[in-house]
C-alpha positions in Angstrom: 24.3 10.2 3.8 25.7 10.0 0.3 25.1 13.0 -2.1 26.6 14.3 -5.1 28.4 17.9 -5.3 25.3 19.5 -6.8 22.9 18.1 -4.0 21.7 20.8 -1.6 21.9 18.0 1.1 25.8 17.8 0.6 27.2 19.5 3.6 30.1 20.5 1.4 27.7 22.1 -1.4 27.1 25.4 0.1 26.2 27.0 -3.3 23.5 24.3 -4.3 22.2 24.4 -0.8 21.7 28.4 -0.9 20.1 28.2 -4.3 17.9 25.5 -2.9 17.1 27.0 0.5 16.2 30.4 -1.2 13.5 28.7 -3.4 12.4 26.3 -0.6 11.5 29.5 1.9 10.2 31.9 -1.0 6.5 32.5 -0.5 6.5 29.4 1.9 2.8 29.1 3.4 2.4 30.1 7.0 -1.1 28.5 8.0 -2.6 25.2 7.7 -5.4 27.1 5.7 -3.0 27.7 2.9 -2.4 24.1 2.7 -6.2 23.1 2.2 -7.7 22.3 -1.1 -11.4 22.0 -1.4 -12.3 18.8 -3.1 -15.7 17.7 -4.6 -15.0 13.8 -4.5 -11.9 13.0 -2.8 -11.8 9.6 -4.5 -11.9 11.2 -7.9 -10.2 14.5 -7.8 -10.2 16.8 -10.8 -7.1 17.5 -12.7 -7.3 21.1 -11.1 -7.8 19.7 -7.7 -4.9 17.2 -7.9 -2.7 19.9 -9.5 -3.4 22.3 -6.4 -2.5 19.5 -3.9 0.6 18.7 -5.8 1.6 22.3 -5.9 1.3 22.3 -2.1 3.3 18.9 -1.7 6.1 20.1 -3.9 6.6 23.2 -1.8 6.0 21.9 1.9 5.9 18.0 1.4 2.5 18.0 2.5 -1.2 19.0 1.5 -4.6 19.0 3.1 -8.0 18.3 1.5 -11.5 19.1 2.5 -14.0 16.8 1.2 -17.8 16.1 1.8 -18.1 14.5 5.4 -18.8 10.7 5.2 -22.5 9.6 5.4 -23.4 8.7 9.0 -24.3 5.2 8.2 -21.3 4.4 5.8 -19.3 1.1 6.8 -15.8 1.6 7.8 -14.7 -0.8 5.0 -16.2 1.4 2.5 -14.6 4.6 4.0 -11.2 2.7 3.9 -11.7 2.0 0.5 -12.1 5.5 -0.4 -8.6 6.4 1.5 -6.8 4.2 -0.7 -8.4 5.7 -3.8 -7.3 9.0 -2.5 -3.9 7.9 -2.2 -3.3 5.9 -5.4 -3.9 9.3 -7.1 -0.6 10.4 -5.9 1.3 7.3 -6.8 0.9 5.7 -3.4 0.6 1.9 -3.5 2.9 0.0 -1.3 1.5 0.0 2.2 3.5 -0.7 5.1 2.0 -3.7 6.8 3.0 -2.4 10.4 2.1 -4.0 13.9 -0.9 -1.9 14.5 -2.5 -2.2 10.8 -5.9 -3.6 10.1 -6.0 -6.7 7.8 -6.1 -4.4 4.8 -2.8 -2.4 5.8 -4.6 0.7 6.9 -4.8 1.6 10.3 -7.8 2.6 12.4 -6.7 5.2 15.0 -9.2 5.2 17.8 -9.1 4.5 21.7 -8.7 1.0 22.4 -9.1 -0.3 26.0 -8.5 -4.0 25.4 -6.2 -6.2 23.3 -2.6 -5.7 22.0 -3.3 -2.1 20.7 -4.0 -0.6 24.2 -0.4 -0.5 25.2 0.5 1.8 22.3 -0.1 5.6 22.6 -1.7 6.1 19.1 -4.5 4.1 20.4 -5.3 6.1 23.6 -6.5 9.6 24.0 -3.2 10.9 25.4 -1.1 13.4 23.5 1.6 12.1 20.9 5.0 13.8 20.8 6.8 14.9 17.6 7.8 12.1 15.1 8.1 10.9 11.8 6.2 7.6 11.0 8.1 4.4 11.1 11.1 5.7 12.7 11.6 2.3 14.1 11.4 0.5 10.7 14.4 -1.1 9.1 15.9 0.6 6.0 14.3 -1.5 3.5 10.8 -0.5 4.9 11.2 3.1 5.3 8.0 5.2 5.5 8.3 7.6 2.6 4.8 9.0 2.7 1.8 8.7 5.0 -1.9 9.9 4.8 -4.4 10.7 7.6 -8.1 10.9 7.1 -10.7 11.9 9.5 -13.8 10.0 9.8 -15.1 11.0 13.3 -13.6 14.1 15.2 -13.2 14.2 18.9 -15.6 16.0 21.1 -12.6 18.2 22.3 -8.8 18.3 21.4 -7.0 15.8 18.8 -5.3 18.9 17.3 -2.5 17.9 14.9 0.8 20.0 14.2 2.7 19.4 11.0 6.4 20.5 10.2 8.1 20.2 6.9 11.4 17.9 7.8 13.2 19.9 4.9 12.5 23.3 6.8 13.8 21.5 10.1 17.0 20.9 8.0 17.5 24.4 7.1 17.1 25.3 10.7 19.6 23.0 11.8 22.1 23.5 9.1 21.9 27.3 9.5 22.6 26.9 13.2 25.5 24.7 12.8 26.4 22.6 9.6 28.2 20.1 11.8 25.0 18.9 13.2 23.9 17.8 9.7 26.9 15.6 9.6 26.2 14.2 13.1 22.7 13.6 12.4 23.6 11.7 9.1 25.8 9.2 10.8 24.8 5.7 10.4 24.6 5.3 14.3 23.1 8.7 15.1 20.0 7.5 16.7 18.9 4.1 18.2 15.4 3.0 18.9 15.5 0.1 21.5 13.9 -3.0 20.9 10.1 -3.5 21.5 9.4 -6.2 24.1 6.5 -7.7 25.7 7.7 -9.6 28.8 10.3 -11.8 27.6 9.1 -11.7 23.8 11.0 -9.4 21.4 8.3 -8.0 19.0 11.0 -5.8 17.3 14.7 -5.7 17.4 16.5 -2.5 18.1 17.1 -0.2 15.1 20.1 2.1 14.7 20.6 4.5 11.8 20.7 8.2 10.7 18.2 10.9 11.3 18.8 12.4 7.8 19.3 10.4 4.7 18.5 10.6 1.0 16.0 8.6 -1.0 17.0 7.1 -4.3 15.8 10.2 -6.0 18.0 12.5 -3.9 15.2 13.8 -1.8 15.6 14.3 1.8 14.6 11.4 4.2 14.2 12.0 8.1 13.3 9.6 11.0 12.9 11.0 14.3 10.9 10.5 17.5 10.9 13.1 20.5 9.9 10.3 22.8 12.7 10.2 25.3 12.0 6.5 26.3 12.3 5.4 22.6 15.7 7.3 21.8 19.2 6.5 22.4 21.3 9.1 20.7 25.1 8.5 19.7 27.2 9.8 22.5 28.9 12.7 20.9 28.7 16.3 21.3 27.6 17.3 18.0 24.9 14.6 17.9 23.6 15.6 21.5 23.5 19.4 20.7 21.6 18.9 17.5 19.0 16.6 19.2 18.7 19.2 21.8 18.3 21.9 19.3 15.8 20.0 17.4 13.6 19.4 20.2 13.9 23.2 21.3 12.8 24.1 17.6 9.8 21.6 17.6 8.5 22.9 20.9 9.0 26.6 20.1 7.0 28.9 18.3 8.3 28.8 14.7 5.8 30.0 12.0 6.6 27.2 9.9 4.4 24.8 12.1 0.9 24.1 10.6 -1.7 23.4 13.3 -5.3 22.2 12.6 -7.9 20.0 14.0 -9.3 18.0 11.2 -13.0 17.5 10.5 -14.8 14.6 9.0 -14.1 14.4 5.4 -10.8 16.2 5.7 -7.3 14.4 5.3 -3.6 14.9 5.0 -1.3 13.5 2.3 2.4 14.0 3.1 6.0 12.8 2.5 6.1 11.6 6.1 6.5 15.1 7.6 7.2 15.6 11.3 3.8 15.6 13.2 2.2 15.4 16.6 -1.2 15.2 18.0 -2.7 16.9 21.4 -4.7 14.9 23.8 -8.4 14.7 23.5 -11.9 13.7 24.8 -15.0 12.1 23.6 -18.1 12.7 25.8 -20.4 10.4 24.0 -21.0 8.8 20.6 -18.7 6.6 18.7 -15.7 8.4 19.5 -12.8 10.0 17.4 -11.7 7.7 14.4 -8.8 8.5 11.9 -7.5 6.2 9.1 -3.8 6.2 8.7 -1.9 4.6 5.8 1.9 4.2 5.6 3.7 3.9 2.3 7.2 2.7 1.2 6.5 4.9 -1.8 7.1 8.7 -2.0 4.5 10.9 -3.4 4.8 11.0 -7.3 4.8 14.5 -8.7 
């Protein structure tokens, strides 16, 4: 991870880090409700609404919006069009055409029992462990921002937890600065190849957990799924990975938890997140639209 002497993410820049840390944690929100902005028309936010969203994103790398629930008879294509209009208001344009995305680049997250999607956990009702989106992507396709929009909530469950990756960085660096160097190593974490039978769908991807974006902001790639991770075999890396897993599964007050209702959504700089399992007793079932972007949210 290359950084200059004035960067708070340079392990040797203790003064810059302390100044940034103090500013970051000052008046930091402690509940999902603090991130929520009531919006009259999500596709055309007012200047005040957008400014309120941006203030939360600048502070926590994420914001939640609470808009009118979609009409019961609205076509999914129309609902997805509105999601893109939401995202465009925050400078998000370059969609990641990932394996599970629909033809328009937006992914419909719902329970799928047939076809290629059924082997992937996001398309089941099972819980999803902590991760950042696109942790298996190549460096030229890094996911810097992601959005979620709730069309239909589950009958029970489906709660999300959200954790600012910059706060995770603070916990790790405060505990042991050597861990930051270890997790910034270009071979820190390997995601094994995705194979279906004898066919390789995606090659193995090796890279750092922490790195910097072109603007000097912090980037993180991570997955807590044990079967998807090969950590670099050195003590500092393994210690850091164990500490991070314990942190994410602990009771830190910096984790935001919520169950989105129809019309609500998340806009984030690819923060750490997970999802609990859920069940649908009847009806059309839980439906979330997810968009992944190569862009970072423009202040």
